[in-house]
N, C-alpha and C positions, 0 to 999 in steps of 0.2 A: 666669493661664491664657492660653495662645496660642490664637489662633483660625487656623483655616485658611482662606487665601483660594481660594475657588473659582474656577477658571479652566478653559477647555475642555480643556486637558492633563489634568486630573483626571476628566474624565467620558467614560469608554470603555466600549464594549459587551463583554459577555462573549461569548466563542465557546465552543461545546461541541461535542466530536465524539463522535457516538453509532454505536453498531454495531447493526443489527437485521438477523439472519439469516432468511432464508425457507427454509432447508435444516435439516431436523431433523438433531440430533448423530449420529444412526445412520446418515445417509445422507452424512455427509461421507468424503470419499476420505482414507484413512489412508497416511501415508508410512512404508514400511518399508525401502526401499532408494532409492539415489540415482536409478534408473531411473524410480522413481514420479514424483520432482521433474521429471526431464527431460520425462516424457510429459505432465504437466499444465501446464508452463511453454510447450512446443513448440505445445499445442493452444491456449494463450491468446495466442500471438504472431500478428501479420498476416504471412502467408506472403509477401505482396508487399514487405514492408519489412524483413525479418529479415536480409537480406543487406547492406543498404545504409544503414541508419539504426541508430545506436546507442539502446538502451533499458536503463533499469535499473529493475528491477521487484522487489517483494519479495513472499514468499510468509509470510503468517501462519498459524502452527499453535497448537493448544492443547497441553497437558500430554501428552494421549495421541497427540500426532503427527497429529492430524486437521486437515486444512486449514479454516482460517476463512475464508480468501480470498486473492486475488492483487491487488496494487495497482501502479500504474503511478506511479513516483517521479520519473523525469525522461526526457525524450525529447531527443535531440541531433542532431548532424548526421551526417555520413559518417566524421568523425574521432574523436568521442567525445561524451559528455554530462556534465552537471554535477550532482553529487549531493552535497548538504549535509547 
C-alpha cells in the first residue's frame, strides 16, 4: 500500500463564500424592464468617476428577477478594465 508524503503543498485552507441578506425578499427590487436595471446601476455608481474610469459590475438576480445584490468585479483605468 502506498503512503502519501505530507508536504506543505498538501495542506491548504478551505475558502467559503457566503451570502447573508439583511433585506427581506418582499422588499427586494424586481427587474421588469431594462430601465429598472439602468436605474439601480446608475444609483450604485460613483458619479464623480463614471465618465473617466472603467468599471465592470454584476447584478445578481433570483428566479423571480428580484435583485440579490450588485458586485464590483473589476475597476480599471481610462481605457478599459480586465474581467476574467
